mmCIF file as Biopython writes it, N, C-alpha, C and O atoms, coordinates in Angstrom:
data_model
#
loop_
_atom_site.group_PDB
_atom_site.id
_atom_site.type_symbol
_atom_site.label_atom_id
_atom_site.label_alt_id
_atom_site.label_comp_id
_atom_site.label_asym_id
_atom_site.label_entity_id
_atom_site.label_seq_id
_atom_site.pdbx_PDB_ins_code
_atom_site.Cartn_x
_atom_site.Cartn_y
_atom_site.Cartn_z
_atom_site.occupancy
_atom_site.B_iso_or_equiv
_atom_site.auth_seq_id
_atom_site.auth_asym_id
_atom_site.pdbx_PDB_model_num
ATOM 1   N N  . MET A ? 1  ? 3.623  5.582   -11.014 1.0 0.0 1  A 1 
ATOM 2   C CA . MET A ? 1  ? 4.776  5.181   -11.777 1.0 0.0 1  A 1 
ATOM 3   C C  . MET A ? 1  ? 4.735  3.659   -11.882 1.0 0.0 1  A 1 
ATOM 4   O O  . MET A ? 1  ? 4.481  2.964   -10.899 1.0 0.0 1  A 1 
ATOM 5   N N  . ARG A ? 2  ? 4.990  3.149   -13.098 1.0 0.0 2  A 1 
ATOM 6   C CA . ARG A ? 2  ? 5.010  1.704   -13.328 1.0 0.0 2  A 1 
ATOM 7   C C  . ARG A ? 2  ? 6.292  1.316   -14.051 1.0 0.0 2  A 1 
ATOM 8   O O  . ARG A ? 2  ? 6.720  1.984   -14.992 1.0 0.0 2  A 1 
ATOM 9   N N  . LEU A ? 3  ? 6.892  0.232   -13.595 1.0 0.0 3  A 1 
ATOM 10  C CA . LEU A ? 3  ? 8.075  -0.320  -14.244 1.0 0.0 3  A 1 
ATOM 11  C C  . LEU A ? 3  ? 7.678  -1.618  -14.920 1.0 0.0 3  A 1 
ATOM 12  O O  . LEU A ? 3  ? 7.292  -2.582  -14.259 1.0 0.0 3  A 1 
ATOM 13  N N  . TYR A ? 4  ? 7.776  -1.636  -16.248 1.0 0.0 4  A 1 
ATOM 14  C CA . TYR A ? 4  ? 7.485  -2.836  -17.027 1.0 0.0 4  A 1 
ATOM 15  C C  . TYR A ? 4  ? 8.800  -3.531  -17.338 1.0 0.0 4  A 1 
ATOM 16  O O  . TYR A ? 4  ? 9.690  -2.942  -17.950 1.0 0.0 4  A 1 
ATOM 17  N N  . THR A ? 5  ? 8.921  -4.766  -16.923 1.0 0.0 5  A 1 
ATOM 18  C CA . THR A ? 5  ? 10.124 -5.536  -17.210 1.0 0.0 5  A 1 
ATOM 19  C C  . THR A ? 5  ? 9.822  -7.018  -17.043 1.0 0.0 5  A 1 
ATOM 20  O O  . THR A ? 5  ? 8.681  -7.408  -16.797 1.0 0.0 5  A 1 
ATOM 21  N N  . ARG A ? 6  ? 10.833 -7.817  -17.175 1.0 0.0 6  A 1 
ATOM 22  C CA . ARG A ? 6  ? 10.707 -9.258  -17.010 1.0 0.0 6  A 1 
ATOM 23  C C  . ARG A ? 6  ? 11.557 -9.664  -15.810 1.0 0.0 6  A 1 
ATOM 24  O O  . ARG A ? 6  ? 12.584 -9.045  -15.529 1.0 0.0 6  A 1 
ATOM 25  N N  . TYR A ? 7  ? 11.130 -10.690 -15.116 1.0 0.0 7  A 1 
ATOM 26  C CA . TYR A ? 7  ? 11.858 -11.193 -13.951 1.0 0.0 7  A 1 
ATOM 27  C C  . TYR A ? 7  ? 13.296 -11.516 -14.332 1.0 0.0 7  A 1 
ATOM 28  O O  . TYR A ? 7  ? 13.543 -12.211 -15.317 1.0 0.0 7  A 1 
ATOM 29  N N  . ARG A ? 8  ? 14.237 -11.012 -13.554 1.0 0.0 8  A 1 
ATOM 30  C CA . ARG A ? 8  ? 15.674 -11.239 -13.715 1.0 0.0 8  A 1 
ATOM 31  C C  . ARG A ? 8  ? 16.247 -10.664 -14.999 1.0 0.0 8  A 1 
ATOM 32  O O  . ARG A ? 8  ? 17.282 -11.126 -15.479 1.0 0.0 8  A 1 
ATOM 33  N N  . ASN A ? 9  ? 15.588 -9.665  -15.558 1.0 0.0 9  A 1 
ATOM 34  C CA . ASN A ? 9  ? 16.129 -8.930  -16.691 1.0 0.0 9  A 1 
ATOM 35  C C  . ASN A ? 9  ? 17.158 -7.958  -16.126 1.0 0.0 9  A 1 
ATOM 36  O O  . ASN A ? 9  ? 16.817 -7.121  -15.290 1.0 0.0 9  A 1 
ATOM 37  N N  . SER A ? 10 ? 18.408 -8.052  -16.565 1.0 0.0 10 A 1 
ATOM 38  C CA . SER A ? 10 ? 19.479 -7.269  -15.932 1.0 0.0 10 A 1 
ATOM 39  C C  . SER A ? 10 ? 19.241 -5.761  -16.031 1.0 0.0 10 A 1 
ATOM 40  O O  . SER A ? 10 ? 19.489 -5.038  -15.067 1.0 0.0 10 A 1 
ATOM 41  N N  . ALA A ? 11 ? 18.773 -5.284  -17.161 1.0 0.0 11 A 1 
ATOM 42  C CA . ALA A ? 11 ? 18.513 -3.849  -17.300 1.0 0.0 11 A 1 
ATOM 43  C C  . ALA A ? 11 ? 17.353 -3.425  -16.402 1.0 0.0 11 A 1 
ATOM 44  O O  . ALA A ? 11 ? 17.389 -2.351  -15.801 1.0 0.0 11 A 1 
ATOM 45  N N  . GLY A ? 12 ? 16.339 -4.260  -16.315 1.0 0.0 12 A 1 
ATOM 46  C CA . GLY A ? 12 ? 15.205 -3.974  -15.444 1.0 0.0 12 A 1 
ATOM 47  C C  . GLY A ? 12 ? 15.598 -3.983  -13.980 1.0 0.0 12 A 1 
ATOM 48  O O  . GLY A ? 12 ? 15.108 -3.175  -13.191 1.0 0.0 12 A 1 
ATOM 49  N N  . GLU A ? 13 ? 16.489 -4.902  -13.619 1.0 0.0 13 A 1 
ATOM 50  C CA . GLU A ? 13 ? 16.971 -4.973  -12.234 1.0 0.0 13 A 1 
ATOM 51  C C  . GLU A ? 13 ? 17.748 -3.713  -11.869 1.0 0.0 13 A 1 
ATOM 52  O O  . GLU A ? 13 ? 17.627 -3.205  -10.754 1.0 0.0 13 A 1 
ATOM 53  N N  . ARG A ? 14 ? 18.538 -3.215  -12.799 1.0 0.0 14 A 1 
ATOM 54  C CA . ARG A ? 14 ? 19.308 -1.983  -12.570 1.0 0.0 14 A 1 
ATOM 55  C C  . ARG A ? 14 ? 18.364 -0.818  -12.263 1.0 0.0 14 A 1 
ATOM 56  O O  . ARG A ? 14 ? 18.610 -0.045  -11.337 1.0 0.0 14 A 1 
ATOM 57  N N  . VAL A ? 15 ? 17.289 -0.696  -13.038 1.0 0.0 15 A 1 
ATOM 58  C CA . VAL A ? 15 ? 16.316 0.379   -12.816 1.0 0.0 15 A 1 
ATOM 59  C C  . VAL A ? 15 ? 15.587 0.168   -11.494 1.0 0.0 15 A 1 
ATOM 60  O O  . VAL A ? 15 ? 15.388 1.114   -10.733 1.0 0.0 15 A 1 
ATOM 61  N N  . ARG A ? 16 ? 15.194 -1.064  -11.223 1.0 0.0 16 A 1 
ATOM 62  C CA . ARG A ? 16 ? 14.485 -1.379  -9.980  1.0 0.0 16 A 1 
ATOM 63  C C  . ARG A ? 16 ? 15.334 -1.004  -8.768  1.0 0.0 16 A 1 
ATOM 64  O O  . ARG A ? 16 ? 14.832 -0.415  -7.810  1.0 0.0 16 A 1 
ATOM 65  N N  . ILE A ? 17 ? 16.617 -1.346  -8.813  1.0 0.0 17 A 1 
ATOM 66  C CA . ILE A ? 17 ? 17.527 -1.020  -7.708  1.0 0.0 17 A 1 
ATOM 67  C C  . ILE A ? 17 ? 17.630 0.497   -7.534  1.0 0.0 17 A 1 
ATOM 68  O O  . ILE A ? 17 ? 17.584 0.997   -6.410  1.0 0.0 17 A 1 
ATOM 69  N N  . ALA A ? 18 ? 17.768 1.227   -8.639  1.0 0.0 18 A 1 
ATOM 70  C CA . ALA A ? 18 ? 17.873 2.689   -8.558  1.0 0.0 18 A 1 
ATOM 71  C C  . ALA A ? 18 ? 16.605 3.307   -7.974  1.0 0.0 18 A 1 
ATOM 72  O O  . ALA A ? 18 ? 16.683 4.214   -7.146  1.0 0.0 18 A 1 
ATOM 73  N N  . LEU A ? 19 ? 15.439 2.823   -8.400  1.0 0.0 19 A 1 
ATOM 74  C CA . LEU A ? 19 ? 14.180 3.350   -7.863  1.0 0.0 19 A 1 
ATOM 75  C C  . LEU A ? 19 ? 14.074 3.078   -6.370  1.0 0.0 19 A 1 
ATOM 76  O O  . LEU A ? 19 ? 13.634 3.936   -5.606  1.0 0.0 19 A 1 
ATOM 77  N N  . ASN A ? 20 ? 14.482 1.875   -5.956  1.0 0.0 20 A 1 
ATOM 78  C CA . ASN A ? 20 ? 14.440 1.527   -4.530  1.0 0.0 20 A 1 
ATOM 79  C C  . ASN A ? 20 ? 15.419 2.374   -3.722  1.0 0.0 20 A 1 
ATOM 80  O O  . ASN A ? 20 ? 15.077 2.836   -2.633  1.0 0.0 20 A 1 
ATOM 81  N N  . LEU A ? 21 ? 16.624 2.583   -4.235  1.0 0.0 21 A 1 
ATOM 82  C CA . LEU A ? 21 ? 17.613 3.396   -3.524  1.0 0.0 21 A 1 
ATOM 83  C C  . LEU A ? 21 ? 17.142 4.841   -3.360  1.0 0.0 21 A 1 
ATOM 84  O O  . LEU A ? 21 ? 17.440 5.488   -2.355  1.0 0.0 21 A 1 
ATOM 85  N N  . LYS A ? 22 ? 16.406 5.340   -4.352  1.0 0.0 22 A 1 
ATOM 86  C CA . LYS A ? 22 ? 15.886 6.705   -4.272  1.0 0.0 22 A 1 
ATOM 87  C C  . LYS A ? 22 ? 14.611 6.793   -3.447  1.0 0.0 22 A 1 
ATOM 88  O O  . LYS A ? 22 ? 14.109 7.887   -3.184  1.0 0.0 22 A 1 
ATOM 89  N N  . GLY A ? 23 ? 14.086 5.640   -3.038  1.0 0.0 23 A 1 
ATOM 90  C CA . GLY A ? 23 ? 12.880 5.622   -2.214  1.0 0.0 23 A 1 
ATOM 91  C C  . GLY A ? 23 ? 11.609 5.983   -2.965  1.0 0.0 23 A 1 
ATOM 92  O O  . GLY A ? 23 ? 10.643 6.451   -2.362  1.0 0.0 23 A 1 
ATOM 93  N N  . LEU A ? 24 ? 11.602 5.771   -4.273  1.0 0.0 24 A 1 
ATOM 94  C CA . LEU A ? 24 ? 10.435 6.105   -5.086  1.0 0.0 24 A 1 
ATOM 95  C C  . LEU A ? 24 ? 9.432  4.954   -5.092  1.0 0.0 24 A 1 
ATOM 96  O O  . LEU A ? 24 ? 9.811  3.785   -5.158  1.0 0.0 24 A 1 
ATOM 97  N N  . ASP A ? 25 ? 8.154  5.302   -5.022  1.0 0.0 25 A 1 
ATOM 98  C CA . ASP A ? 25 ? 7.099  4.293   -5.100  1.0 0.0 25 A 1 
ATOM 99  C C  . ASP A ? 25 ? 6.808  3.989   -6.564  1.0 0.0 25 A 1 
ATOM 100 O O  . ASP A ? 25 ? 6.690  4.901   -7.382  1.0 0.0 25 A 1 
ATOM 101 N N  . TYR A ? 26 ? 6.693  2.711   -6.889  1.0 0.0 26 A 1 
ATOM 102 C CA . TYR A ? 26 ? 6.376  2.303   -8.256  1.0 0.0 26 A 1 
ATOM 103 C C  . TYR A ? 26 ? 5.688  0.944   -8.208  1.0 0.0 26 A 1 
ATOM 104 O O  . TYR A ? 26 ? 5.804  0.198   -7.236  1.0 0.0 26 A 1 
ATOM 105 N N  . ASP A ? 27 ? 4.977  0.650   -9.273  1.0 0.0 27 A 1 
ATOM 106 C CA . ASP A ? 27 ? 4.357  -0.663  -9.435  1.0 0.0 27 A 1 
ATOM 107 C C  . ASP A ? 27 ? 5.205  -1.465  -10.403 1.0 0.0 27 A 1 
ATOM 108 O O  . ASP A ? 27 ? 5.557  -0.984  -11.480 1.0 0.0 27 A 1 
ATOM 109 N N  . TYR A ? 28 ? 5.530  -2.688  -10.016 1.0 0.0 28 A 1 
ATOM 110 C CA . TYR A ? 28 ? 6.271  -3.602  -10.886 1.0 0.0 28 A 1 
ATOM 111 C C  . TYR A ? 28 ? 5.254  -4.354  -11.736 1.0 0.0 28 A 1 
ATOM 112 O O  . TYR A ? 28 ? 4.343  -4.985  -11.200 1.0 0.0 28 A 1 
ATOM 113 N N  . VAL A ? 29 ? 5.402  -4.292  -13.042 1.0 0.0 29 A 1 
ATOM 114 C CA . VAL A ? 29 ? 4.505  -5.007  -13.947 1.0 0.0 29 A 1 
ATOM 115 C C  . VAL A ? 29 ? 5.340  -6.027  -14.711 1.0 0.0 29 A 1 
ATOM 116 O O  . VAL A ? 29 ? 6.219  -5.668  -15.495 1.0 0.0 29 A 1 
ATOM 117 N N  . ALA A ? 30 ? 5.053  -7.303  -14.472 1.0 0.0 30 A 1 
ATOM 118 C CA . ALA A ? 30 ? 5.754  -8.374  -15.180 1.0 0.0 30 A 1 
ATOM 119 C C  . ALA A ? 30 ? 5.199  -8.459  -16.596 1.0 0.0 30 A 1 
ATOM 120 O O  . ALA A ? 30 ? 4.013  -8.731  -16.788 1.0 0.0 30 A 1 
ATOM 121 N N  . VAL A ? 31 ? 6.049  -8.229  -17.578 1.0 0.0 31 A 1 
ATOM 122 C CA . VAL A ? 31 ? 5.610  -8.248  -18.969 1.0 0.0 31 A 1 
ATOM 123 C C  . VAL A ? 31 ? 5.016  -9.604  -19.328 1.0 0.0 31 A 1 
ATOM 124 O O  . VAL A ? 31 ? 4.099  -9.682  -20.145 1.0 0.0 31 A 1 
ATOM 125 N N  . SER A ? 32 ? 5.526  -10.663 -18.729 1.0 0.0 32 A 1 
ATOM 126 C CA . SER A ? 32 ? 5.015  -12.006 -19.029 1.0 0.0 32 A 1 
ATOM 127 C C  . SER A ? 32 ? 3.570  -12.186 -18.581 1.0 0.0 32 A 1 
ATOM 128 O O  . SER A ? 32 ? 2.896  -13.103 -19.048 1.0 0.0 32 A 1 
ATOM 129 N N  . SER A ? 33 ? 3.075  -11.325 -17.679 1.0 0.0 33 A 1 
ATOM 130 C CA . SER A ? 33 ? 1.693  -11.443 -17.205 1.0 0.0 33 A 1 
ATOM 131 C C  . SER A ? 33 ? 0.707  -10.677 -18.086 1.0 0.0 33 A 1 
ATOM 132 O O  . SER A ? 33 ? -0.504 -10.800 -17.904 1.0 0.0 33 A 1 
ATOM 133 N N  . LEU A ? 34 ? 1.209  -9.892  -19.036 1.0 0.0 34 A 1 
ATOM 134 C CA . LEU A ? 34 ? 0.342  -9.126  -19.926 1.0 0.0 34 A 1 
ATOM 135 C C  . LEU A ? 34 ? -0.150 -10.009 -21.069 1.0 0.0 34 A 1 
ATOM 136 O O  . LEU A ? 34 ? 0.528  -10.964 -21.445 1.0 0.0 34 A 1 
ATOM 137 N N  . PRO A ? 35 ? -1.327 -9.700  -21.629 1.0 0.0 35 A 1 
ATOM 138 C CA . PRO A ? 35 ? -1.800 -10.448 -22.800 1.0 0.0 35 A 1 
ATOM 139 C C  . PRO A ? 35 ? -0.805 -10.312 -23.951 1.0 0.0 35 A 1 
ATOM 140 O O  . PRO A ? 35 ? -0.116 -9.300  -24.079 1.0 0.0 35 A 1 
ATOM 141 N N  . ARG A ? 36 ? -0.744 -11.332 -24.772 1.0 0.0 36 A 1 
ATOM 142 C CA . ARG A ? 36 ? 0.202  -11.352 -25.891 1.0 0.0 36 A 1 
ATOM 143 C C  . ARG A ? 36 ? 0.034  -10.088 -26.750 1.0 0.0 36 A 1 
ATOM 144 O O  . ARG A ? 36 ? -1.078 -9.754  -27.157 1.0 0.0 36 A 1 
ATOM 145 N N  . GLY A ? 37 ? 1.116  -9.409  -27.013 1.0 0.0 37 A 1 
ATOM 146 C CA . GLY A ? 37 ? 1.104  -8.206  -27.836 1.0 0.0 37 A 1 
ATOM 147 C C  . GLY A ? 37 ? 0.780  -6.924  -27.085 1.0 0.0 37 A 1 
ATOM 148 O O  . GLY A ? 37 ? 0.938  -5.837  -27.641 1.0 0.0 37 A 1 
ATOM 149 N N  . ALA A ? 38 ? 0.337  -7.018  -25.850 1.0 0.0 38 A 1 
ATOM 150 C CA . ALA A ? 38 ? -0.045 -5.815  -25.098 1.0 0.0 38 A 1 
ATOM 151 C C  . ALA A ? 38 ? 1.162  -4.929  -24.806 1.0 0.0 38 A 1 
ATOM 152 O O  . ALA A ? 38 ? 1.038  -3.704  -24.782 1.0 0.0 38 A 1 
ATOM 153 N N  . TYR A ? 39 ? 2.322  -5.532  -24.586 1.0 0.0 39 A 1 
ATOM 154 C CA . TYR A ? 39 ? 3.509  -4.731  -24.276 1.0 0.0 39 A 1 
ATOM 155 C C  . TYR A ? 39 ? 3.947  -3.903  -25.483 1.0 0.0 39 A 1 
ATOM 156 O O  . TYR A ? 39 ? 4.518  -2.825  -25.320 1.0 0.0 39 A 1 
ATOM 157 N N  . ARG A ? 40 ? 3.685  -4.397  -26.685 1.0 0.0 40 A 1 
ATOM 158 C CA . ARG A ? 40 ? 4.048  -3.639  -27.891 1.0 0.0 40 A 1 
ATOM 159 C C  . ARG A ? 40 ? 3.288  -2.318  -27.982 1.0 0.0 40 A 1 
ATOM 160 O O  . ARG A ? 40 ? 3.772  -1.373  -28.603 1.0 0.0 40 A 1 
ATOM 161 N N  . ALA A ? 41 ? 2.122  -2.240  -27.381 1.0 0.0 41 A 1 
ATOM 162 C CA . ALA A ? 41 ? 1.378  -0.974  -27.347 1.0 0.0 41 A 1 
ATOM 163 C C  . ALA A ? 41 ? 2.073  0.028   -26.427 1.0 0.0 41 A 1 
ATOM 164 O O  . ALA A ? 41 ? 1.955  1.238   -26.617 1.0 0.0 41 A 1 
ATOM 165 N N  . ILE A ? 42 ? 2.793  -0.480  -25.434 1.0 0.0 42 A 1 
ATOM 166 C CA . ILE A ? 42 ? 3.519  0.368   -24.487 1.0 0.0 42 A 1 
ATOM 167 C C  . ILE A ? 42 ? 4.881  0.743   -25.053 1.0 0.0 42 A 1 
ATOM 168 O O  . ILE A ? 42 ? 5.289  1.904   -24.997 1.0 0.0 42 A 1 
ATOM 169 N N  . ASN A ? 43 ? 5.581  -0.245  -25.597 1.0 0.0 43 A 1 
ATOM 170 C CA . ASN A ? 43 ? 6.898  -0.031  -26.193 1.0 0.0 43 A 1 
ATOM 171 C C  . ASN A ? 43 ? 6.936  -0.783  -27.522 1.0 0.0 43 A 1 
ATOM 172 O O  . ASN A ? 43 ? 7.133  -1.998  -27.525 1.0 0.0 43 A 1 
ATOM 173 N N  . PRO A ? 44 ? 6.754  -0.093  -28.650 1.0 0.0 44 A 1 
ATOM 174 C CA . PRO A ? 44 ? 6.694  -0.753  -29.953 1.0 0.0 44 A 1 
ATOM 175 C C  . PRO A ? 44 ? 7.927  -1.584  -30.296 1.0 0.0 44 A 1 
ATOM 176 O O  . PRO A ? 44 ? 7.828  -2.536  -31.069 1.0 0.0 44 A 1 
ATOM 177 N N  . GLN A ? 45 ? 9.085  -1.239  -29.735 1.0 0.0 45 A 1 
ATOM 178 C CA . GLN A ? 45 ? 10.292 -2.029  -29.983 1.0 0.0 45 A 1 
ATOM 179 C C  . GLN A ? 45 ? 10.254 -3.353  -29.243 1.0 0.0 45 A 1 
ATOM 180 O O  . GLN A ? 45 ? 10.937 -4.301  -29.630 1.0 0.0 45 A 1 
ATOM 181 N N  . GLY A ? 46 ? 9.468  -3.427  -28.187 1.0 0.0 46 A 1 
ATOM 182 C CA . GLY A ? 46 ? 9.365  -4.653  -27.400 1.0 0.0 46 A 1 
ATOM 183 C C  . GLY A ? 46 ? 10.530 -4.874  -26.455 1.0 0.0 46 A 1 
ATOM 184 O O  . GLY A ? 46 ? 10.638 -5.936  -25.842 1.0 0.0 46 A 1 
ATOM 185 N N  . LEU A ? 47 ? 11.406 -3.881  -26.328 1.0 0.0 47 A 1 
ATOM 186 C CA . LEU A ? 47 ? 12.566 -4.018  -25.445 1.0 0.0 47 A 1 
ATOM 187 C C  . LEU A ? 47 ? 12.197 -3.618  -24.027 1.0 0.0 47 A 1 
ATOM 188 O O  . LEU A ? 47 ? 11.260 -2.849  -23.809 1.0 0.0 47 A 1 
ATOM 189 N N  . MET A ? 48 ? 12.937 -4.143  -23.072 1.0 0.0 48 A 1 
ATOM 190 C CA . MET A ? 48 ? 12.680 -3.847  -21.665 1.0 0.0 48 A 1 
ATOM 191 C C  . MET A ? 48 ? 13.917 -3.250  -21.032 1.0 0.0 48 A 1 
ATOM 192 O O  . MET A ? 48 ? 15.040 -3.502  -21.470 1.0 0.0 48 A 1 
ATOM 193 N N  . PRO A ? 49 ? 13.705 -2.466  -20.011 1.0 0.0 49 A 1 
ATOM 194 C CA . PRO A ? 49 ? 12.483 -2.079  -19.314 1.0 0.0 49 A 1 
ATOM 195 C C  . PRO A ? 49 ? 11.860 -0.829  -19.925 1.0 0.0 49 A 1 
ATOM 196 O O  . PRO A ? 49 ? 12.454 -0.165  -20.776 1.0 0.0 49 A 1 
ATOM 197 N N  . THR A ? 50 ? 10.658 -0.532  -19.471 1.0 0.0 50 A 1 
ATOM 198 C CA . THR A ? 50 ? 9.976  0.722   -19.786 1.0 0.0 50 A 1 
ATOM 199 C C  . THR A ? 50 ? 9.402  1.262   -18.487 1.0 0.0 50 A 1 
ATOM 200 O O  . THR A ? 50 ? 8.799  0.523   -17.708 1.0 0.0 50 A 1 
ATOM 201 N N  . LEU A ? 51 ? 9.592  2.545   -18.261 1.0 0.0 51 A 1 
ATOM 202 C CA . LEU A ? 51 ? 9.038  3.196   -17.079 1.0 0.0 51 A 1 
ATOM 203 C C  . LEU A ? 51 ? 7.920  4.126   -17.537 1.0 0.0 51 A 1 
ATOM 204 O O  . LEU A ? 51 ? 8.119  4.956   -18.425 1.0 0.0 51 A 1 
ATOM 205 N N  . GLU A ? 52 ? 6.754  3.983   -16.932 1.0 0.0 52 A 1 
ATOM 206 C CA . GLU A ? 52 ? 5.615  4.859   -17.228 1.0 0.0 52 A 1 
ATOM 207 C C  . GLU A ? 52 ? 5.468  5.859   -16.089 1.0 0.0 52 A 1 
ATOM 208 O O  . GLU A ? 52 ? 5.320  5.485   -14.926 1.0 0.0 52 A 1 
ATOM 209 N N  . VAL A ? 53 ? 5.511  7.146   -16.452 1.0 0.0 53 A 1 
ATOM 210 C CA . VAL A ? 53 ? 5.356  8.227   -15.469 1.0 0.0 53 A 1 
ATOM 211 C C  . VAL A ? 53 ? 4.322  9.202   -16.020 1.0 0.0 53 A 1 
ATOM 212 O O  . VAL A ? 53 ? 4.529  9.810   -17.070 1.0 0.0 53 A 1 
ATOM 213 N N  . ASP A ? 54 ? 3.220  9.344   -15.311 1.0 0.0 54 A 1 
ATOM 214 C CA . ASP A ? 54 ? 2.149  10.267  -15.720 1.0 0.0 54 A 1 
ATOM 215 C C  . ASP A ? 54 ? 1.717  10.045  -17.169 1.0 0.0 54 A 1 
ATOM 216 O O  . ASP A ? 54 ? 1.501  11.008  -17.905 1.0 0.0 54 A 1 
ATOM 217 N N  . GLY A ? 55 ? 1.591  8.795   -17.578 1.0 0.0 55 A 1 
ATOM 218 C CA . GLY A ? 55 ? 1.126  8.465   -18.922 1.0 0.0 55 A 1 
ATOM 219 C C  . GLY A ? 55 ? 2.192  8.512   -19.998 1.0 0.0 55 A 1 
ATOM 220 O O  . GLY A ? 55 ? 1.929  8.134   -21.140 1.0 0.0 55 A 1 
ATOM 221 N N  . GLN A ? 56 ? 3.385  8.966   -19.662 1.0 0.0 56 A 1 
ATOM 222 C CA . GLN A ? 56 ? 4.500  9.016   -20.611 1.0 0.0 56 A 1 
ATOM 223 C C  . GLN A ? 56 ? 5.384  7.800   -20.397 1.0 0.0 56 A 1 
ATOM 224 O O  . GLN A ? 56 ? 5.592  7.372   -19.262 1.0 0.0 56 A 1 
ATOM 225 N N  . HIS A ? 57 ? 5.907  7.240   -21.488 1.0 0.0 57 A 1 
ATOM 226 C CA . HIS A ? 57 ? 6.749  6.052   -21.398 1.0 0.0 57 A 1 
ATOM 227 C C  . HIS A ? 57 ? 8.193  6.398   -21.739 1.0 0.0 57 A 1 
ATOM 228 O O  . HIS A ? 57 ? 8.471  7.063   -22.737 1.0 0.0 57 A 1 
ATOM 229 N N  . VAL A ? 58 ? 9.100  5.934   -20.894 1.0 0.0 58 A 1 
ATOM 230 C CA . VAL A ? 58 ? 10.534 6.099   -21.121 1.0 0.0 58 A 1 
ATOM 231 C C  . VAL A ? 58 ? 11.125 4.704   -21.220 1.0 0.0 58 A 1 
ATOM 232 O O  . VAL A ? 58 ? 10.966 3.888   -20.312 1.0 0.0 58 A 1 
ATOM 233 N N  . ALA A ? 59 ? 11.806 4.436   -22.325 1.0 0.0 59 A 1 
ATOM 234 C CA . ALA A ? 59 ? 12.394 3.118   -22.544 1.0 0.0 59 A 1 
ATOM 235 C C  . ALA A ? 59 ? 13.910 3.201   -22.384 1.0 0.0 59 A 1 
ATOM 236 O O  . ALA A ? 59 ? 14.490 4.287   -22.382 1.0 0.0 59 A 1 
ATOM 237 N N  . GLN A ? 60 ? 14.520 2.068   -22.253 1.0 0.0 60 A 1 
ATOM 238 C CA . GLN A ? 60 ? 15.959 1.867   -22.117 1.0 0.0 60 A 1 
ATOM 239 C C  . GLN A ? 60 ? 16.448 2.313   -20.738 1.0 0.0 60 A 1 
ATOM 240 O O  . GLN A ? 60 ? 16.184 3.428   -20.290 1.0 0.0 60 A 1 
ATOM 241 N N  . SER A ? 61 ? 17.155 1.419   -20.098 1.0 0.0 61 A 1 
ATOM 242 C CA . SER A ? 61 ? 17.573 1.651   -18.713 1.0 0.0 61 A 1 
ATOM 243 C C  . SER A ? 61 ? 18.445 2.892   -18.557 1.0 0.0 61 A 1 
ATOM 244 O O  . SER A ? 61 ? 18.314 3.609   -17.564 1.0 0.0 61 A 1 
ATOM 245 N N  . GLY A ? 62 ? 19.321 3.159   -19.502 1.0 0.0 62 A 1 
ATOM 246 C CA . GLY A ? 62 ? 20.177 4.342   -19.407 1.0 0.0 62 A 1 
ATOM 247 C C  . GLY A ? 62 ? 19.373 5.626   -19.376 1.0 0.0 62 A 1 
ATOM 248 O O  . GLY A ? 62 ? 19.665 6.525   -18.587 1.0 0.0 62 A 1 
ATOM 249 N N  . ALA A ? 63 ? 18.371 5.721   -20.222 1.0 0.0 63 A 1 
ATOM 250 C CA . ALA A ? 63 ? 17.504 6.906   -20.251 1.0 0.0 63 A 1 
ATOM 251 C C  . ALA A ? 63 ? 16.676 7.002   -18.976 1.0 0.0 63 A 1 
ATOM 252 O O  . ALA A ? 63 ? 16.476 8.096   -18.448 1.0 0.0 63 A 1 
ATOM 253 N N  . ILE A ? 64 ? 16.198 5.879   -18.484 1.0 0.0 64 A 1 
ATOM 254 C CA . ILE A ? 64 ? 15.402 5.873   -17.252 1.0 0.0 64 A 1 
ATOM 255 C C  . ILE A ? 64 ? 16.252 6.329   -16.074 1.0 0.0 64 A 1 
ATOM 256 O O  . ILE A ? 64 ? 15.785 7.091   -15.227 1.0 0.0 64 A 1 
ATOM 257 N N  . LEU A ? 65 ? 17.491 5.867   -16.017 1.0 0.0 65 A 1 
ATOM 258 C CA . LEU A ? 65 ? 18.363 6.210   -14.898 1.0 0.0 65 A 1 
ATOM 259 C C  . LEU A ? 65 ? 18.741 7.692   -14.886 1.0 0.0 65 A 1 
ATOM 260 O O  . LEU A ? 65 ? 19.055 8.244   -13.832 1.0 0.0 65 A 1 
ATOM 261 N N  . GLU A ? 66 ? 18.711 8.325   -16.039 1.0 0.0 66 A 1 
ATOM 262 C CA . GLU A ? 66 ? 19.004 9.765   -16.097 1.0 0.0 66 A 1 
ATOM 263 C C  . GLU A ? 66 ? 17.927 10.513  -15.361 1.0 0.0 66 A 1 
ATOM 264 O O  . GLU A ? 66 ? 17.972 11.741  -15.283 1.0 0.0 66 A 1 
#
């Protein structure tokens, strides 16, 4: 599981906190560390956060928290 977000992004922080509270293992991927345009391949809207689970991408914190 990978969480793509930006440092101090409020929606990303909300997801990060929920994942930690549930005790789930995940990799934090800082979008700023990706090559320019690479995040658009993951989330064409370019919005954060995005959670990748088994090759599937879920965007928007509300959907991720569900």
